[in-house]
N, C-alpha and C positions, 0 to 999 in steps of 0.2 A: 183808854186812848190808843189809837193805832200807832204803829211805828212811824208812819209818815207824820202823824200829828205830834208825836214826841219830838221828831226832828225839827219841825216848824217851831215848836215851843222853845227848844234849845237855841235855835237860830235867833228868835226874838229876844231871849235872855241875853245873848252875847251882844246883839246890836244895842240893846238898852244899856248894858253894862259898859260898852265901849266909851261912853261919855266920861266914866269915872277912871279910866285907865289910859295912860299915855301910850298911844299907838304910833309906831313909826313904820314907814315903808322901807322894806329891804330891797335896795336896788340890785339889779342884775350885774353885779360885779363881785370880785373876790371878797369874801368876808372872813375875818379873823375870829376864831373861836377860842377865847380866853388865852391867847398866846400859845396854844398847844398845836393847832392845825388851822388850815384854811379850807374853805369850800366855795364852790360856785353854786349860787342859789338856784340856777336853772330857770326859774320863773320869778315873778314879783310876789313876795310874801309880805305879811304884816307882822311886826314884832311887838310882843306884849311884855315889856320889861318888868311889870309888876304882877304878872299872872302866876302866883305860886311858883315862882321860877326856881330853877336849879341853883345849887350853891355855886357851881361853876358852869354857866352855860347860857344858852339863848333859847327863847320860846317863840316859834313862828306858827302862823296859820294863814290860810287864804280865805276860807269860808266861815271861820269861827271856831274858837277853842273847843267847844262841845261837839263840833262836827268832825274836825280833824286838827291834830296838833303835832308839831315836830319839835322835839327837844334835842338840842345839840350840846352835849356835855364835853368839856375839855379840861384835862388836868385834875381829875378828882383824886385827891391825895388819901393816903392811908388814914383810916379813921373818920373819913368825911362821908356824909350821907349825900344822896343824889339831889335831894330837895332841902331847902332851908327849913329848919325846924321852927315850930311856933308853940310857945307856951308849954303845955304838958307833954307835947310830942317829943320834946328835945332829947330825952334820954332813950326813947323807945324806937326812934327811926333806925332802920337797918343801915349799916355803913359798909363802905368798901374797905378791904384790907389788902395790903400788898401781899402777893403770893397766892391770892385766891385763884382757884381753878375756874375754867369756863362755866362748869356746872354750878359752881357756887355764885358766880356773878349772875347767872340766870336766876337763881333763887333770890338773890338780892333785888333784882328787878321785879320779880313776882311779889315779894314782900312789900316793896315800895309802892307798887300799884295798888295792892290790897289796902295799904295804909292811906292811900290817896282816895279811897272810896269805891274802887272797882270790886266786883264780886265774880266768883267762879273764874279766876284768872288762871290760865293754863299756858304753858310754853310748849312748843312743838318744833321738831326738826333742828335741834342744835347741831351746828356744822362748822367746819373750818371755813375761813374766808380771808381773802387778801383785802386788807383795809389800808389804803395809802402806801402800798408796797411792803406792808408788815403782816405778820401772821396774826390774824384776828379770828373772830367768830361771828356767827349770825344765828338768830332763831326767830321764830314767829310766835305771835300771841293771839289768843282768843279770850274774850272776857265780856262782861256786861256792866252797865252802870247800875247803881242802886235802884233805879226806876225800871230796869229791865231792858234798856236799849242795848242791842248786841253790837259789839265792837271787835275790830281786828287790829293787829299791830305787828311791827317788825322791829328788830333790834340788831344793830351792827356795832361791834366793839373791838377794842384792842388796848392792851396795856403797853405804855411806852414810858421807860424810866420809872417804873413802879407807880405810874399814875394811870387811872382809867379814863379812856376816851370812848364816848358812847353816843350813838344815834338812836333815838327812841321815837318811833312814829306810830301814832294811833289815830283811828278814825272809825266812823260808823260802818258796820259791815254792809249796810245798804248804801251804796253810791259813794260816800265821801272818802272812805279809805282808798278805794280804787282810783278815784278821779285825780288824786295827786301822787299816786304811788310811783309813777314813772319819773316824776321830778325828784322824788326822794331817792330813788335808785341812782339817778344822775348825780345827786349831791354826794352819796356814798362813794361813787366812783371818782368824784373830783377831790376827795380828801387828800390833802398834801401836808405832811408833818414838817415842822421846822427841822431843817437838817436833812430832809429827804428820807428815802427808804432806808431801812436797816440792812 
């Protein structure tokens, strides 16, 4: 099957699956992320509250979760995984720990994505970044789905009061990552922490 065919197949899956998931529209107004920070959505997104969601966060997409997905994590505490465990996963999910270095958080994200079913997951260009007026970090991702669909991603994060706050955006390398990337960059720039900058 061609890459275009795979994309169409995934789009059909998500459309058919939408009937079983409560989808809500994210209006273009300030959104609170788990009481940790707020963002401006930039565009109209759809929220999937039951979509293998984070333990502390929101899951958004425009074109379908298999085409592009934005996870906004807020206030991940010491010992907590990024995603809710299920069954046998519970003890094996990688977890955040207070005091982790940026490189260790990068490894946490890579291990989490691998556990979520992605393959050949690599991180590149780890760098400092201003996130909501605080000293944070960013890095980029390349990976594939188990069926061979090539994906790209970006991560922006910062630790505030020993809690991890993270933006994780992934999408197909062909078209769907790029088509919403500017909106995601706007969201990252709009992050405002409770209490303002440090």
